[in-house]
N, CA, C, O and CB atoms as a CASP TS submission, in Angstrom:
PFRMAT TS
TARGET T0000
AUTHOR 0000-0000-0000
METHOD Language model
MODEL 1
PARENT N/A
ATOM      1  N   MET     1      -2.791  -6.245 -35.003  1.00  0.00           N
ATOM      2  CA  MET     1      -3.853  -5.468 -34.424  1.00  0.00           C
ATOM      3  C   MET     1      -3.769  -5.460 -32.891  1.00  0.00           C
ATOM      4  O   MET     1      -4.126  -4.477 -32.243  1.00  0.00           O
ATOM      5  CB  MET     1      -5.193  -6.009 -34.880  1.00  0.00           C
ATOM      6  N   GLU     2      -3.293  -6.572 -32.330  1.00  0.00           N
ATOM      7  CA  GLU     2      -3.186  -6.640 -30.878  1.00  0.00           C
ATOM      8  C   GLU     2      -2.132  -5.684 -30.335  1.00  0.00           C
ATOM      9  O   GLU     2      -2.214  -5.250 -29.186  1.00  0.00           O
ATOM     10  CB  GLU     2      -2.865  -8.054 -30.450  1.00  0.00           C
ATOM     11  N   ALA     3      -1.143  -5.359 -31.161  1.00  0.00           N
ATOM     12  CA  ALA     3      -0.097  -4.438 -30.710  1.00  0.00           C
ATOM     13  C   ALA     3      -0.646  -3.041 -30.488  1.00  0.00           C
ATOM     14  O   ALA     3      -0.138  -2.306 -29.641  1.00  0.00           O
ATOM     15  CB  ALA     3       1.041  -4.390 -31.720  1.00  0.00           C
ATOM     16  N   LEU     4      -1.676  -2.662 -31.234  1.00  0.00           N
ATOM     17  CA  LEU     4      -2.275  -1.337 -31.058  1.00  0.00           C
ATOM     18  C   LEU     4      -2.924  -1.186 -29.696  1.00  0.00           C
ATOM     19  O   LEU     4      -2.960  -0.085 -29.147  1.00  0.00           O
ATOM     20  CB  LEU     4      -3.301  -1.074 -32.143  1.00  0.00           C
ATOM     21  N   TYR     5      -3.431  -2.266 -29.148  1.00  0.00           N
ATOM     22  CA  TYR     5      -4.043  -2.215 -27.820  1.00  0.00           C
ATOM     23  C   TYR     5      -3.012  -1.857 -26.744  1.00  0.00           C
ATOM     24  O   TYR     5      -3.370  -1.341 -25.686  1.00  0.00           O
ATOM     25  CB  TYR     5      -4.703  -3.560 -27.489  1.00  0.00           C
ATOM     26  N   LEU     6      -1.763  -2.128 -27.012  1.00  0.00           N
ATOM     27  CA  LEU     6      -0.695  -1.766 -26.084  1.00  0.00           C
ATOM     28  C   LEU     6      -0.071  -0.426 -26.447  1.00  0.00           C
ATOM     29  O   LEU     6       0.205   0.387 -25.566  1.00  0.00           O
ATOM     30  CB  LEU     6       0.375  -2.849 -26.063  1.00  0.00           C
ATOM     31  N   LEU     7       0.154  -0.190 -27.737  1.00  0.00           N
ATOM     32  CA  LEU     7       0.906   0.988 -28.149  1.00  0.00           C
ATOM     33  C   LEU     7       0.123   2.293 -28.033  1.00  0.00           C
ATOM     34  O   LEU     7       0.706   3.323 -27.694  1.00  0.00           O
ATOM     35  CB  LEU     7       1.363   0.814 -29.554  1.00  0.00           C
ATOM     36  N   VAL     8      -1.164   2.277 -28.302  1.00  0.00           N
ATOM     37  CA  VAL     8      -1.955   3.511 -28.221  1.00  0.00           C
ATOM     38  C   VAL     8      -2.027   4.034 -26.782  1.00  0.00           C
ATOM     39  O   VAL     8      -1.738   5.210 -26.561  1.00  0.00           O
ATOM     40  CB  VAL     8      -3.374   3.270 -28.765  1.00  0.00           C
ATOM     41  N   PRO     9      -2.400   3.211 -25.798  1.00  0.00           N
ATOM     42  CA  PRO     9      -2.381   3.739 -24.417  1.00  0.00           C
ATOM     43  C   PRO     9      -0.983   4.116 -23.937  1.00  0.00           C
ATOM     44  O   PRO     9      -0.819   5.081 -23.191  1.00  0.00           O
ATOM     45  CB  PRO     9      -2.971   2.716 -23.466  1.00  0.00           C
ATOM     46  N   LEU    10       0.017   3.360 -24.363  1.00  0.00           N
ATOM     47  CA  LEU    10       1.383   3.678 -23.970  1.00  0.00           C
ATOM     48  C   LEU    10       1.833   5.019 -24.534  1.00  0.00           C
ATOM     49  O   LEU    10       2.506   5.785 -23.845  1.00  0.00           O
ATOM     50  CB  LEU    10       2.327   2.583 -24.426  1.00  0.00           C
ATOM     51  N   SER    11       1.471   5.306 -25.769  1.00  0.00           N
ATOM     52  CA  SER    11       1.839   6.594 -26.356  1.00  0.00           C
ATOM     53  C   SER    11       1.064   7.743 -25.716  1.00  0.00           C
ATOM     54  O   SER    11       1.612   8.833 -25.551  1.00  0.00           O
ATOM     55  CB  SER    11       1.593   6.577 -27.863  1.00  0.00           C
ATOM     56  N   ILE    12      -0.187   7.522 -25.355  1.00  0.00           N
ATOM     57  CA  ILE    12      -0.962   8.560 -24.669  1.00  0.00           C
ATOM     58  C   ILE    12      -0.363   8.851 -23.294  1.00  0.00           C
ATOM     59  O   ILE    12      -0.284  10.008 -22.883  1.00  0.00           O
ATOM     60  CB  ILE    12      -2.441   8.132 -24.528  1.00  0.00           C
ATOM     61  N   ILE    13       0.049   7.827 -22.597  1.00  0.00           N
ATOM     62  CA  ILE    13       0.695   8.016 -21.287  1.00  0.00           C
ATOM     63  C   ILE    13       2.016   8.756 -21.445  1.00  0.00           C
ATOM     64  O   ILE    13       2.325   9.638 -20.644  1.00  0.00           O
ATOM     65  CB  ILE    13       0.929   6.655 -20.591  1.00  0.00           C
ATOM     66  N   THR    14       2.802   8.412 -22.465  1.00  0.00           N
ATOM     67  CA  THR    14       4.086   9.076 -22.702  1.00  0.00           C
ATOM     68  C   THR    14       3.897  10.556 -23.016  1.00  0.00           C
ATOM     69  O   THR    14       4.637  11.394 -22.502  1.00  0.00           O
ATOM     70  CB  THR    14       4.835   8.392 -23.848  1.00  0.00           C
ATOM     71  N   VAL    15       2.926  10.882 -23.843  1.00  0.00           N
ATOM     72  CA  VAL    15       2.645  12.290 -24.158  1.00  0.00           C
ATOM     73  C   VAL    15       2.160  13.015 -22.915  1.00  0.00           C
ATOM     74  O   VAL    15       2.538  14.165 -22.687  1.00  0.00           O
ATOM     75  CB  VAL    15       1.595  12.404 -25.288  1.00  0.00           C
ATOM     76  N   GLY    16       1.341  12.375 -22.117  1.00  0.00           N
ATOM     77  CA  GLY    16       0.871  12.994 -20.873  1.00  0.00           C
ATOM     78  C   GLY    16       2.011  13.302 -19.921  1.00  0.00           C
ATOM     79  O   GLY    16       2.037  14.368 -19.305  1.00  0.00           O
ATOM     80  N   ILE    17       2.949  12.383 -19.795  1.00  0.00           N
ATOM     81  CA  ILE    17       4.110  12.608 -18.926  1.00  0.00           C
ATOM     82  C   ILE    17       4.973  13.738 -19.472  1.00  0.00           C
ATOM     83  O   ILE    17       5.467  14.559 -18.699  1.00  0.00           O
ATOM     84  CB  ILE    17       4.946  11.319 -18.789  1.00  0.00           C
ATOM     85  N   ALA    18       5.163  13.796 -20.786  1.00  0.00           N
ATOM     86  CA  ALA    18       5.960  14.867 -21.384  1.00  0.00           C
ATOM     87  C   ALA    18       5.317  16.231 -21.160  1.00  0.00           C
ATOM     88  O   ALA    18       6.012  17.206 -20.873  1.00  0.00           O
ATOM     89  CB  ALA    18       6.146  14.617 -22.878  1.00  0.00           C
ATOM     90  N   ILE    19       4.003  16.304 -21.290  1.00  0.00           N
ATOM     91  CA  ILE    19       3.305  17.575 -21.044  1.00  0.00           C
ATOM     92  C   ILE    19       3.392  17.958 -19.572  1.00  0.00           C
ATOM     93  O   ILE    19       3.570  19.132 -19.248  1.00  0.00           O
ATOM     94  CB  ILE    19       1.826  17.478 -21.480  1.00  0.00           C
ATOM     95  N   TRP    20       3.269  16.982 -18.682  1.00  0.00           N
ATOM     96  CA  TRP    20       3.369  17.246 -17.249  1.00  0.00           C
ATOM     97  C   TRP    20       4.768  17.764 -16.878  1.00  0.00           C
ATOM     98  O   TRP    20       4.892  18.689 -16.076  1.00  0.00           O
ATOM     99  CB  TRP    20       3.045  15.970 -16.449  1.00  0.00           C
ATOM    100  N   VAL    21       5.814  17.172 -17.459  1.00  0.00           N
ATOM    101  CA  VAL    21       7.187  17.618 -17.191  1.00  0.00           C
ATOM    102  C   VAL    21       7.403  19.029 -17.733  1.00  0.00           C
ATOM    103  O   VAL    21       8.040  19.851 -17.075  1.00  0.00           O
ATOM    104  CB  VAL    21       8.210  16.642 -17.819  1.00  0.00           C
ATOM    105  N   PHE    22       6.879  19.318 -18.928  1.00  0.00           N
ATOM    106  CA  PHE    22       7.047  20.645 -19.509  1.00  0.00           C
ATOM    107  C   PHE    22       6.378  21.710 -18.653  1.00  0.00           C
ATOM    108  O   PHE    22       6.992  22.733 -18.352  1.00  0.00           O
ATOM    109  CB  PHE    22       6.481  20.681 -20.924  1.00  0.00           C
ATOM    110  N   PHE    23       5.128  21.486 -18.256  1.00  0.00           N
ATOM    111  CA  PHE    23       4.439  22.489 -17.447  1.00  0.00           C
ATOM    112  C   PHE    23       5.023  22.583 -16.044  1.00  0.00           C
ATOM    113  O   PHE    23       4.986  23.652 -15.434  1.00  0.00           O
ATOM    114  CB  PHE    23       2.956  22.169 -17.366  1.00  0.00           C
ATOM    115  N   GLY    24       5.557  21.495 -15.527  1.00  0.00           N
ATOM    116  CA  GLY    24       6.249  21.552 -14.238  1.00  0.00           C
ATOM    117  C   GLY    24       7.498  22.413 -14.307  1.00  0.00           C
ATOM    118  O   GLY    24       7.773  23.190 -13.393  1.00  0.00           O
ATOM    119  N   ALA    25       8.250  22.279 -15.383  1.00  0.00           N
ATOM    120  CA  ALA    25       9.442  23.111 -15.559  1.00  0.00           C
ATOM    121  C   ALA    25       9.061  24.561 -15.795  1.00  0.00           C
ATOM    122  O   ALA    25       9.743  25.471 -15.324  1.00  0.00           O
ATOM    123  CB  ALA    25      10.292  22.597 -16.724  1.00  0.00           C
ATOM    124  N   SER    26       7.981  24.778 -16.516  1.00  0.00           N
ATOM    125  CA  SER    26       7.527  26.138 -16.783  1.00  0.00           C
ATOM    126  C   SER    26       7.044  26.817 -15.504  1.00  0.00           C
ATOM    127  O   SER    26       7.320  27.998 -15.294  1.00  0.00           O
ATOM    128  CB  SER    26       6.410  26.129 -17.829  1.00  0.00           C
ATOM    129  N   ASP    27       6.333  26.096 -14.654  1.00  0.00           N
ATOM    130  CA  ASP    27       5.843  26.672 -13.399  1.00  0.00           C
ATOM    131  C   ASP    27       6.965  26.953 -12.418  1.00  0.00           C
ATOM    132  O   ASP    27       6.851  27.867 -11.601  1.00  0.00           O
ATOM    133  CB  ASP    27       4.835  25.747 -12.759  1.00  0.00           C
ATOM    134  N   SER    28       8.044  26.191 -12.479  1.00  0.00           N
ATOM    135  CA  SER    28       9.141  26.393 -11.534  1.00  0.00           C
ATOM    136  C   SER    28      10.096  27.499 -11.976  1.00  0.00           C
ATOM    137  O   SER    28      11.059  27.795 -11.269  1.00  0.00           O
ATOM    138  CB  SER    28       9.908  25.102 -11.352  1.00  0.00           C
ATOM    139  N   GLY    29       9.848  28.112 -13.129  1.00  0.00           N
ATOM    140  CA  GLY    29      10.675  29.230 -13.571  1.00  0.00           C
ATOM    141  C   GLY    29      11.853  28.824 -14.424  1.00  0.00           C
ATOM    142  O   GLY    29      12.796  29.600 -14.575  1.00  0.00           O
ATOM    143  N   GLN    30      11.826  27.646 -14.978  1.00  0.00           N
ATOM    144  CA  GLN    30      12.945  27.155 -15.779  1.00  0.00           C
ATOM    145  C   GLN    30      13.174  28.007 -17.022  1.00  0.00           C
ATOM    146  O   GLN    30      14.314  28.154 -17.465  1.00  0.00           O
ATOM    147  CB  GLN    30      12.702  25.711 -16.183  1.00  0.00           C
ATOM    148  N   PHE    31      12.117  28.567 -17.588  1.00  0.00           N
ATOM    149  CA  PHE    31      12.219  29.289 -18.852  1.00  0.00           C
ATOM    150  C   PHE    31      12.067  30.802 -18.682  1.00  0.00           C
ATOM    151  O   PHE    31      11.740  31.492 -19.648  1.00  0.00           O
ATOM    152  CB  PHE    31      11.172  28.779 -19.816  1.00  0.00           C
ATOM    153  N   ASP    32      12.295  31.329 -17.490  1.00  0.00           N
ATOM    154  CA  ASP    32      12.087  32.755 -17.251  1.00  0.00           C
ATOM    155  C   ASP    32      13.132  33.617 -17.938  1.00  0.00           C
ATOM    156  O   ASP    32      12.780  34.595 -18.597  1.00  0.00           O
ATOM    157  CB  ASP    32      12.094  33.037 -15.772  1.00  0.00           C
ATOM    158  N   ASP    33      14.393  33.283 -17.802  1.00  0.00           N
ATOM    159  CA  ASP    33      15.465  34.118 -18.343  1.00  0.00           C
ATOM    160  C   ASP    33      16.277  33.301 -19.332  1.00  0.00           C
ATOM    161  O   ASP    33      17.189  32.575 -18.936  1.00  0.00           O
ATOM    162  CB  ASP    33      16.373  34.673 -17.211  1.00  0.00           C
ATOM    163  N   LEU    34      15.955  33.412 -20.620  1.00  0.00           N
ATOM    164  CA  LEU    34      16.667  32.639 -21.632  1.00  0.00           C
ATOM    165  C   LEU    34      17.894  33.371 -22.166  1.00  0.00           C
ATOM    166  O   LEU    34      18.794  32.735 -22.715  1.00  0.00           O
ATOM    167  CB  LEU    34      15.737  32.306 -22.774  1.00  0.00           C
ATOM    168  N   GLU    35      17.949  34.687 -22.018  1.00  0.00           N
ATOM    169  CA  GLU    35      19.070  35.446 -22.566  1.00  0.00           C
ATOM    170  C   GLU    35      20.153  35.731 -21.530  1.00  0.00           C
ATOM    171  O   GLU    35      21.283  36.041 -21.909  1.00  0.00           O
ATOM    172  CB  GLU    35      18.572  36.746 -23.145  1.00  0.00           C
ATOM    173  N   GLY    36      19.855  35.640 -20.267  1.00  0.00           N
ATOM    174  CA  GLY    36      20.811  35.967 -19.210  1.00  0.00           C
ATOM    175  C   GLY    36      22.071  35.124 -19.232  1.00  0.00           C
ATOM    176  O   GLY    36      23.164  35.691 -19.227  1.00  0.00           O
ATOM    177  N   PRO    37      21.981  33.790 -19.257  1.00  0.00           N
ATOM    178  CA  PRO    37      23.202  32.985 -19.262  1.00  0.00           C
ATOM    179  C   PRO    37      24.062  33.206 -20.510  1.00  0.00           C
ATOM    180  O   PRO    37      25.289  33.150 -20.428  1.00  0.00           O
ATOM    181  CB  PRO    37      22.845  31.523 -19.151  1.00  0.00           C
ATOM    182  N   ALA    38      23.437  33.454 -21.658  1.00  0.00           N
ATOM    183  CA  ALA    38      24.221  33.695 -22.871  1.00  0.00           C
ATOM    184  C   ALA    38      24.982  35.016 -22.768  1.00  0.00           C
ATOM    185  O   ALA    38      26.133  35.105 -23.197  1.00  0.00           O
ATOM    186  CB  ALA    38      23.306  33.703 -24.112  1.00  0.00           C
ATOM    187  N   MET    39      24.354  36.024 -22.209  1.00  0.00           N
ATOM    188  CA  MET    39      25.029  37.318 -22.058  1.00  0.00           C
ATOM    189  C   MET    39      26.104  37.259 -20.981  1.00  0.00           C
ATOM    190  O   MET    39      27.112  37.959 -21.075  1.00  0.00           O
ATOM    191  CB  MET    39      24.013  38.413 -21.720  1.00  0.00           C
ATOM    192  N   ARG    40      25.899  36.435 -19.964  1.00  0.00           N
ATOM    193  CA  ARG    40      26.881  36.298 -18.900  1.00  0.00           C
ATOM    194  C   ARG    40      28.182  35.701 -19.427  1.00  0.00           C
ATOM    195  O   ARG    40      29.260  36.065 -18.956  1.00  0.00           O
ATOM    196  CB  ARG    40      26.324  35.434 -17.773  1.00  0.00           C
ATOM    197  N   ILE    41      28.099  34.790 -20.396  1.00  0.00           N
ATOM    198  CA  ILE    41      29.306  34.213 -20.984  1.00  0.00           C
ATOM    199  C   ILE    41      30.080  35.279 -21.738  1.00  0.00           C
ATOM    200  O   ILE    41      31.308  35.328 -21.657  1.00  0.00           O
ATOM    201  CB  ILE    41      28.955  33.045 -21.920  1.00  0.00           C
ATOM    202  N   LEU    42      29.380  36.129 -22.466  1.00  0.00           N
ATOM    203  CA  LEU    42      30.045  37.168 -23.238  1.00  0.00           C
ATOM    204  C   LEU    42      30.666  38.238 -22.356  1.00  0.00           C
ATOM    205  O   LEU    42      31.674  38.830 -22.741  1.00  0.00           O
ATOM    206  CB  LEU    42      29.072  37.801 -24.192  1.00  0.00           C
ATOM    207  N   ARG    43      30.107  38.503 -21.202  1.00  0.00           N
ATOM    208  CA  ARG    43      30.595  39.559 -20.305  1.00  0.00           C
ATOM    209  C   ARG    43      31.544  39.012 -19.238  1.00  0.00           C
ATOM    210  O   ARG    43      31.883  39.738 -18.304  1.00  0.00           O
ATOM    211  CB  ARG    43      29.417  40.262 -19.633  1.00  0.00           C
ATOM    212  N   ASP    44      31.974  37.783 -19.345  1.00  0.00           N
ATOM    213  CA  ASP    44      32.870  37.198 -18.368  1.00  0.00           C
ATOM    214  C   ASP    44      34.194  37.948 -18.406  1.00  0.00           C
ATOM    215  O   ASP    44      34.835  38.048 -19.452  1.00  0.00           O
ATOM    216  CB  ASP    44      33.077  35.688 -18.635  1.00  0.00           C
ATOM    217  N   ASP    45      34.591  38.467 -17.263  1.00  0.00           N
ATOM    218  CA  ASP    45      35.794  39.280 -17.198  1.00  0.00           C
ATOM    219  C   ASP    45      36.760  38.666 -16.200  1.00  0.00           C
ATOM    220  O   ASP    45      36.513  38.684 -14.994  1.00  0.00           O
ATOM    221  CB  ASP    45      35.459  40.737 -16.812  1.00  0.00           C
ATOM    222  N   ASP    46      37.856  38.124 -16.703  1.00  0.00           N
ATOM    223  CA  ASP    46      38.828  37.432 -15.853  1.00  0.00           C
ATOM    224  C   ASP    46      40.083  38.268 -15.642  1.00  0.00           C
ATOM    225  O   ASP    46      41.176  37.711 -15.535  1.00  0.00           O
ATOM    226  CB  ASP    46      39.201  36.085 -16.465  1.00  0.00           C
ATOM    227  N   ARG    47      39.959  39.559 -15.580  1.00  0.00           N
ATOM    228  CA  ARG    47      41.140  40.408 -15.342  1.00  0.00           C
ATOM    229  C   ARG    47      41.593  40.301 -13.903  1.00  0.00           C
ATOM    230  O   ARG    47      40.780  40.156 -12.989  1.00  0.00           O
ATOM    231  CB  ARG    47      40.839  41.876 -15.688  1.00  0.00           C
ATOM    232  N   ALA    48      42.895  40.376 -13.711  1.00  0.00           N
ATOM    233  CA  ALA    48      43.452  40.278 -12.363  1.00  0.00           C
ATOM    234  C   ALA    48      43.487  41.621 -11.682  1.00  0.00           C
ATOM    235  O   ALA    48      43.927  41.722 -10.537  1.00  0.00           O
ATOM    236  CB  ALA    48      44.844  39.690 -12.404  1.00  0.00           C
TER
END
């Protein structure tokens, strides 16, 4: 039972940090263009 006193707050803090990192990445534009890099690989043209 004593382990719950440590694990519950620790898990809440971990989830809070994960949500903060996700929204930080979302606000910085990390997820704006998900199809661009995939299409760029297909259109790579190495002709001389």
